[in-house]
Structure formats: structure tokens, C-alpha cells
KEGU-104680 format. One record per residue (C-alpha): x, y, z. Coordinates in nm, 3 decimals. Layout:
BEGIN
[[X,Y,Z]]
...
***
This chain:
BEGIN
[[-3.775,3.023,-3.765]]
[[-3.504,2.753,-3.745]]
[[-3.618,2.667,-3.392]]
[[-3.978,2.645,-3.511]]
[[-3.866,2.411,-3.788]]
[[-3.695,2.194,-3.527]]
[[-4.013,2.186,-3.318]]
[[-4.227,2.082,-3.614]]
[[-3.975,1.820,-3.730]]
[[-3.954,1.677,-3.377]]
[[-4.333,1.650,-3.359]]
[[-4.344,1.485,-3.700]]
[[-4.066,1.231,-3.638]]
[[-4.129,1.181,-3.266]]
[[-3.764,1.266,-3.195]]
[[-3.508,1.539,-3.256]]
[[-3.405,1.550,-3.623]]
[[-3.034,1.595,-3.541]]
[[-2.808,1.427,-3.284]]
[[-2.726,1.660,-2.997]]
[[-2.452,1.491,-2.791]]
[[-2.189,1.730,-2.930]]
[[-2.194,2.034,-3.160]]
[[-1.980,1.840,-3.409]]
[[-2.240,1.564,-3.443]]
[[-2.512,1.825,-3.497]]
[[-2.315,2.007,-3.768]]
[[-2.214,1.677,-3.927]]
[[-2.579,1.568,-3.954]]
[[-2.676,1.903,-4.106]]
[[-2.402,1.875,-4.366]]
[[-2.510,1.520,-4.445]]
[[-2.868,1.638,-4.511]]
[[-2.823,1.987,-4.656]]
[[-2.467,1.978,-4.789]]
[[-2.181,2.217,-4.710]]
[[-2.261,2.583,-4.642]]
[[-2.181,2.828,-4.920]]
[[-1.820,2.952,-4.928]]
[[-1.925,3.311,-4.851]]
[[-2.117,3.189,-4.545]]
[[-1.817,2.996,-4.419]]
[[-1.598,3.300,-4.477]]
[[-1.815,3.501,-4.236]]
[[-1.850,3.220,-3.978]]
[[-1.660,3.293,-3.657]]
[[-1.633,2.931,-3.541]]
[[-1.572,2.764,-3.878]]
[[-1.221,2.646,-3.784]]
[[-1.364,2.395,-3.537]]
[[-1.590,2.228,-3.793]]
[[-1.454,2.298,-4.141]]
[[-1.117,2.296,-4.312]]
[[-0.981,2.338,-4.664]]
[[-0.823,2.091,-4.902]]
[[-0.650,2.326,-5.147]]
[[-0.934,2.570,-5.221]]
[[-1.227,2.339,-5.139]]
[[-1.402,2.343,-4.804]]
[[-1.488,2.017,-4.629]]
[[-1.613,1.903,-4.290]]
[[-1.340,1.822,-4.039]]
[[-1.294,1.460,-3.940]]
[[-1.376,1.367,-3.577]]
[[-1.001,1.348,-3.508]]
[[-0.942,1.698,-3.648]]
[[-1.233,1.836,-3.445]]
[[-1.094,1.678,-3.128]]
[[-0.746,1.816,-3.200]]
[[-0.887,2.166,-3.245]]
[[-1.136,2.174,-2.956]]
[[-1.017,1.904,-2.717]]
[[-1.370,1.754,-2.719]]
[[-1.395,1.381,-2.783]]
[[-1.641,1.267,-3.048]]
[[-1.764,0.908,-3.083]]
[[-1.927,0.818,-3.412]]
[[-2.146,0.512,-3.366]]
[[-2.098,0.373,-3.716]]
[[-1.722,0.383,-3.672]]
[[-1.754,0.198,-3.342]]
[[-1.977,-0.062,-3.503]]
[[-1.734,-0.123,-3.787]]
[[-1.462,-0.186,-3.528]]
[[-1.695,-0.413,-3.330]]
[[-1.766,-0.623,-3.639]]
[[-1.399,-0.719,-3.642]]
[[-1.461,-0.906,-3.315]]
[[-1.683,-1.156,-3.496]]
[[-1.516,-1.166,-3.837]]
[[-1.412,-1.530,-3.783]]
[[-1.773,-1.644,-3.728]]
[[-1.984,-1.770,-4.018]]
[[-2.281,-1.526,-4.027]]
[[-2.515,-1.770,-4.205]]
[[-2.438,-2.066,-3.982]]
[[-2.463,-1.857,-3.665]]
[[-2.759,-1.634,-3.757]]
[[-2.560,-1.308,-3.750]]
[[-2.593,-1.008,-3.978]]
[[-2.357,-1.035,-4.275]]
[[-2.114,-0.742,-4.294]]
[[-1.976,-0.665,-4.640]]
[[-1.771,-0.348,-4.620]]
[[-1.716,-0.011,-4.457]]
[[-1.634,0.307,-4.647]]
[[-1.643,0.683,-4.599]]
[[-1.846,0.912,-4.823]]
[[-1.823,1.288,-4.767]]
[[-1.688,1.222,-4.419]]
[[-1.980,0.994,-4.332]]
[[-1.900,0.637,-4.225]]
[[-2.113,0.394,-4.430]]
[[-2.159,0.027,-4.344]]
[[-2.290,-0.227,-4.595]]
[[-2.495,-0.518,-4.458]]
[[-2.743,-0.784,-4.567]]
[[-3.082,-0.663,-4.687]]
[[-3.325,-0.799,-4.426]]
[[-3.700,-0.783,-4.368]]
[[-3.883,-0.657,-4.056]]
[[-3.770,-0.688,-3.694]]
[[-3.935,-0.870,-3.404]]
[[-4.075,-0.548,-3.256]]
[[-4.323,-0.548,-3.546]]
[[-4.471,-0.864,-3.393]]
[[-4.588,-0.661,-3.090]]
[[-4.770,-0.388,-3.278]]
[[-5.111,-0.541,-3.202]]
[[-5.015,-0.664,-2.851]]
[[-5.101,-1.016,-2.966]]
[[-4.896,-1.314,-2.845]]
[[-4.676,-1.484,-3.103]]
[[-4.742,-1.847,-3.190]]
[[-4.543,-2.078,-2.964]]
[[-4.399,-2.277,-3.254]]
[[-4.262,-1.957,-3.405]]
[[-4.112,-1.852,-3.072]]
[[-3.939,-2.189,-3.043]]
[[-3.783,-2.147,-3.388]]
[[-3.661,-1.797,-3.301]]
[[-3.523,-1.915,-2.965]]
[[-3.319,-2.199,-3.112]]
[[-3.162,-1.972,-3.374]]
[[-3.076,-1.712,-3.110]]
[[-2.919,-1.980,-2.888]]
[[-2.689,-2.064,-3.178]]
[[-2.602,-1.697,-3.224]]
[[-2.522,-1.643,-2.854]]
[[-2.327,-1.969,-2.837]]
[[-2.114,-1.848,-3.130]]
[[-2.053,-1.510,-2.966]]
[[-1.951,-1.677,-2.642]]
[[-1.709,-1.903,-2.830]]
[[-1.508,-1.593,-2.926]]
[[-1.561,-1.421,-2.590]]
[[-1.790,-1.145,-2.722]]
[[-2.090,-0.984,-2.554]]
[[-2.350,-0.830,-2.787]]
[[-2.475,-0.594,-2.514]]
[[-2.797,-0.485,-2.685]]
[[-3.024,-0.786,-2.728]]
[[-3.375,-0.653,-2.788]]
[[-3.668,-0.696,-3.023]]
[[-3.540,-0.426,-3.262]]
[[-3.208,-0.605,-3.310]]
[[-3.347,-0.940,-3.422]]
[[-3.468,-0.930,-3.781]]
[[-3.629,-1.177,-4.018]]
[[-3.402,-1.261,-4.310]]
[[-3.685,-1.247,-4.562]]
[[-4.059,-1.208,-4.586]]
[[-4.274,-1.506,-4.481]]
[[-3.972,-1.678,-4.327]]
[[-3.877,-1.765,-3.968]]
[[-3.508,-1.735,-4.050]]
[[-3.370,-1.459,-3.824]]
[[-3.046,-1.261,-3.795]]
[[-2.897,-1.082,-3.494]]
[[-2.799,-0.726,-3.592]]
[[-2.647,-0.404,-3.451]]
[[-2.312,-0.477,-3.288]]
[[-2.248,-0.114,-3.197]]
[[-2.220,-0.202,-2.826]]
[[-2.043,-0.537,-2.868]]
[[-1.719,-0.591,-2.680]]
[[-1.499,-0.861,-2.537]]
[[-1.651,-1.007,-2.221]]
[[-1.324,-0.957,-2.035]]
[[-1.352,-0.581,-2.097]]
[[-1.706,-0.558,-1.958]]
[[-1.653,-0.373,-1.631]]
[[-1.880,-0.385,-1.329]]
[[-2.112,-0.085,-1.332]]
[[-2.109,-0.050,-1.712]]
[[-2.430,0.119,-1.830]]
[[-2.542,-0.114,-2.107]]
[[-2.866,-0.253,-2.252]]
[[-3.196,-0.064,-2.283]]
[[-3.425,-0.068,-1.981]]
[[-3.689,-0.330,-2.073]]
[[-3.414,-0.582,-2.158]]
[[-3.158,-0.482,-1.893]]
[[-3.025,-0.771,-1.687]]
[[-3.040,-0.753,-1.306]]
[[-2.659,-0.767,-1.297]]
[[-2.649,-0.440,-1.490]]
[[-2.921,-0.275,-1.280]]
[[-2.756,-0.375,-0.954]]
[[-2.391,-0.314,-1.042]]
[[-2.274,-0.675,-1.021]]
[[-1.989,-0.829,-1.226]]
[[-2.096,-0.878,-1.587]]
[[-2.039,-1.148,-1.847]]
[[-2.213,-1.311,-2.144]]
[[-2.516,-1.401,-1.931]]
[[-2.656,-1.049,-1.975]]
[[-2.722,-1.141,-2.339]]
[[-2.909,-1.453,-2.227]]
[[-3.125,-1.242,-1.997]]
[[-3.202,-1.004,-2.283]]
[[-3.303,-1.301,-2.498]]
[[-3.529,-1.428,-2.219]]
[[-3.709,-1.094,-2.209]]
[[-3.742,-1.100,-2.590]]
[[-3.904,-1.445,-2.580]]
[[-4.133,-1.349,-2.292]]
[[-4.237,-1.034,-2.479]]
[[-4.327,-1.238,-2.786]]
[[-4.519,-1.491,-2.576]]
[[-4.725,-1.236,-2.380]]
[[-4.746,-0.963,-2.643]]
[[-4.587,-0.710,-2.407]]
[[-4.277,-0.657,-2.191]]
[[-4.275,-0.889,-1.887]]
[[-4.145,-0.618,-1.650]]
[[-4.243,-0.253,-1.609]]
[[-3.965,-0.025,-1.730]]
[[-4.059,0.331,-1.636]]
[[-3.797,0.331,-1.358]]
[[-3.524,0.093,-1.241]]
[[-3.705,0.056,-0.909]]
[[-4.023,-0.070,-1.073]]
[[-3.822,-0.318,-1.280]]
[[-3.637,-0.454,-0.975]]
[[-3.959,-0.463,-0.772]]
[[-4.129,-0.679,-1.036]]
[[-3.829,-0.914,-1.052]]
[[-3.836,-0.954,-0.673]]
[[-4.209,-1.023,-0.683]]
[[-4.157,-1.304,-0.934]]
[[-3.819,-1.451,-0.837]]
[[-3.769,-1.347,-0.474]]
[[-3.483,-1.149,-0.318]]
[[-3.125,-1.189,-0.437]]
[[-2.900,-1.392,-0.209]]
[[-2.754,-1.209,0.091]]
[[-2.392,-1.230,-0.029]]
[[-2.493,-1.060,-0.354]]
[[-2.685,-0.786,-0.175]]
[[-2.372,-0.704,0.025]]
[[-2.193,-0.608,-0.296]]
[[-2.462,-0.422,-0.485]]
[[-2.394,-0.060,-0.572]]
[[-2.770,0.011,-0.559]]
[[-2.825,-0.195,-0.243]]
[[-2.901,0.093,-0.008]]
[[-3.133,0.258,-0.259]]
[[-3.336,-0.049,-0.357]]
[[-3.310,-0.278,-0.053]]
[[-3.258,-0.062,0.260]]
[[-3.153,-0.251,0.571]]
[[-3.402,-0.237,0.860]]
[[-3.300,-0.094,1.199]]
[[-3.122,-0.346,1.421]]
[[-3.361,-0.578,1.595]]
[[-3.641,-0.538,1.342]]
[[-3.734,-0.786,1.071]]
[[-3.681,-0.671,0.712]]
[[-3.988,-0.566,0.517]]
[[-4.033,-0.502,0.150]]
[[-4.347,-0.330,0.030]]
[[-4.443,-0.440,-0.319]]
[[-4.749,-0.324,-0.507]]
[[-4.970,-0.617,-0.597]]
[[-4.921,-0.601,-0.971]]
[[-4.944,-0.950,-1.114]]
[[-4.687,-1.047,-1.375]]
[[-4.720,-1.399,-1.515]]
[[-4.413,-1.608,-1.425]]
[[-4.177,-1.689,-1.708]]
[[-4.092,-2.046,-1.610]]
[[-4.380,-2.234,-1.783]]
[[-4.338,-2.026,-2.096]]
[[-3.964,-2.088,-2.125]]
[[-4.003,-2.459,-2.058]]
[[-4.268,-2.490,-2.325]]
[[-4.059,-2.286,-2.569]]
[[-3.732,-2.467,-2.510]]
[[-3.845,-2.819,-2.428]]
[[-3.654,-3.057,-2.205]]
[[-3.400,-3.146,-2.471]]
[[-3.280,-2.786,-2.510]]
[[-3.203,-2.708,-2.145]]
[[-2.824,-2.766,-2.191]]
[[-2.822,-2.459,-2.418]]
[[-2.896,-2.251,-2.111]]
[[-2.615,-2.402,-1.911]]
[[-2.362,-2.344,-2.188]]
[[-2.483,-2.002,-2.299]]
[[-2.561,-1.830,-1.970]]
[[-2.851,-1.789,-1.730]]
[[-3.177,-1.608,-1.772]]
[[-3.222,-1.568,-1.398]]
[[-2.873,-1.514,-1.272]]
[[-2.866,-1.314,-0.951]]
[[-3.184,-1.411,-0.774]]
[[-3.236,-1.675,-0.511]]
[[-3.185,-2.039,-0.599]]
[[-3.532,-2.093,-0.457]]
[[-3.663,-1.915,-0.767]]
[[-3.690,-2.059,-1.116]]
[[-3.317,-2.061,-1.191]]
[[-3.360,-2.300,-1.480]]
[[-3.535,-2.032,-1.685]]
***
């Protein structure tokens, strides 16, 4: 009956109702929703020591550290990570730099709670009808995001998850936006080659191909956000990494040879031809509108230096392509 309840809840919500990375996270979510099990139930539970402990005579859920000490299994709680990440940008003015304002972090019944600004809807709501966003509105969003990314770069921080969901309007009927969700933020110097970061539609080619990473992956993510708003849909297919790379090659051309020699996915995505034969790449003729005219019309000539100082939207492909985007 519990399993049936899970099935029905999953169908209703479109996702599993509880996290499932570790047993601790599952139990923790259940306790958060339903409360602690009855004392007589815990008394009979064989594995209670891993998840529950007593303070005097009262039962409580173990902390992640206590669970790890008992079982040896590491547990990462996203909210805790995000509260630590917010310390990376604590010296930045959130209003001046269009960043979410973080007030405090506290624990309630062993649940990490973060207190932020109250904001309105996110940019993904703009794509619900697959209608393009007005160009003037896109320009306003772009300039505010350039300021946000410039501020992050000034303190050496990579956001790591730039996407439509993480850019929110500050209030209804306003173009004032805030960049949110710093759960994956880190210092750029700690961003290792091969790090699995960013969600697929907004994933930079450096991430897909295993190249060295820096703040420019955030600029790529912003470019995809702006293109998505302009066209009313994602500019690249995202069902598989191959389809994403194939579309990028169709638009921008092949990466330079010296980059291909260092790609971890080189043999899988760009196989070398037998000696003596010319290379051939077979690409399905799916037409994706190029991003260059859109970005130029959004940014205008006077805003191009923002790209040079903040990163590159097209960073690993041939210089023969539209590298100014």
C-alpha cells in the first residue's frame, strides 16, 4: 500500500515525493512531512540507531554528521551547501548586483532553513506559451545579468547553474530581476576540468567536452537563456550530449584542432578518420537559427565590452564562427 501511495504521488507531482540519493535523505524527508515515528515503533525498529537518537528521553532524527559516523555513508544536504556558498558572495551588494538577498540560515527540527527575498515568477514562465519575449525586455534582462556575472567574477565565483529557473523577477509587472540558487556556486580556481555541472540545455561546450573551466561557463548559460527567450524555445536539442554538440557544430563549426586533441570526449564525438582519408562528419539537416543577429540586437554595439570582461558565449569553437556572441 505504501508503494502504491508512492506511485500515485509520483504521478500527481510528476516526480518522486521523497529524495532517494541516500536512505538518510529519504527518512529525513518523511520526518519533515509526517513527524517522528511513535516511540513504540522506534523501539521495535531494527535499524533505528542509524537514523534516530535520544536526547535524554526524547527521540530525534540524527544529524547528517551522526549518520555518517554511524554508517560511514556521506550525506550532502543541499541547503547546507547553499548556505556555505552564500558566504562566497557576502561582500557583494545584492541590490546593486541583481543577486538574491540572503537574510539568515537556521535549523528547525534538524532541517536547514534559508531565508531569502520574496520574489515573483521566474523566466521559465515566459516560455510556457512558446512565444518569443519582446526584444526590449530581453535587453533589460541581459544588462542586469551582465552586472550580476561581472560582480561574481570580481570575487572569483562561478554560479554554475545559470538557467531560466534561476533568474526571477523581483516583483510583479517589473523587469527588475535577481539571480538565485547558489547551491552549485564555487570559487573559479576550484572548478576542475571534467566537473559535471550545469543542466543539459544550458551546459557550456567546455563542460560537455571536458575542457578547463572558468567563469565563461556562466556567460554561455546566459547566452542560452537569452536565446531561449528570443526564440521561445531552447536553441539546442538536449535529449543527448551528442545531439547538443552536433547542433553546436552545425552552427559554429568544429572546435580548433588543438582543443580537439585534449577533449575527453574527442574519440566518442569526433572520431578520427583512417589515415589517408579526409574527415567526414554526418550531421542531420536540422535548422537552428544562428544566435549572432539576436545577441547583437539584444546587446547593441555599446555593450560588447561586457562580453570581453565577463567571458565568452562561444568559447571553444573555431574563430571562423561568431566568436563575438
